[in-house]
C-alpha positions in Angstrom: -60.9 24.3 310.7 -61.8 28.1 309.2 -65.5 27.2 308.5 -66.9 29.1 311.8 -64.7 32.0 310.3 -66.4 31.8 307.1 -69.8 31.7 308.4 -69.3 34.4 310.6 -68.0 36.6 307.4 -70.8 35.4 305.2 -73.4 36.6 308.1 -71.6 39.7 308.5 -72.0 40.4 305.1 -75.4 39.4 304.4 -76.6 41.8 307.1 -74.8 45.0 306.0 -75.3 44.8 302.6 -77.8 44.0 300.1 -75.8 41.0 298.4 -76.5 39.4 294.9 -75.5 36.2 293.4 -72.9 36.5 290.6 -72.6 33.1 288.2 -69.2 30.7 288.8 -68.2 28.9 286.0 -69.0 25.5 285.4 -66.5 23.3 287.4 -65.2 26.2 289.6 -67.9 26.2 292.1 -67.0 23.3 294.2 -63.8 20.8 293.9 -62.5 18.0 295.8 -58.8 17.2 295.8 -58.3 13.5 296.9 -54.3 13.9 296.3 -52.4 13.3 300.4 -53.9 11.7 303.2 -57.2 14.0 303.7 -59.0 15.1 300.9 -59.6 19.0 300.4 -62.6 20.8 299.5 -62.9 24.5 298.0 -65.9 25.8 297.5 -66.8 29.3 296.0 -69.2 31.9 296.0 -69.6 35.2 294.3 -71.8 38.1 295.5 -71.8 41.7 294.1 -73.6 44.8 295.7 -73.6 48.4 295.0 -70.9 49.3 297.6 -68.8 45.7 296.3 -67.9 44.8 292.6 -67.2 41.7 293.7 -66.9 39.5 297.2 -65.6 35.9 296.8 
């Protein structure tokens, strides 16, 4: 449902800043929950640039 907003935000950030990827602790970059009727997916990204310390 929110994927189009995420894609827009990511493109906007990549166009305006020189982003460097930051490490994410193992096991936190991608999780899937099978609780409930519909599985939920959580995916994390983390970036930094001179203007912003942490974008996630």
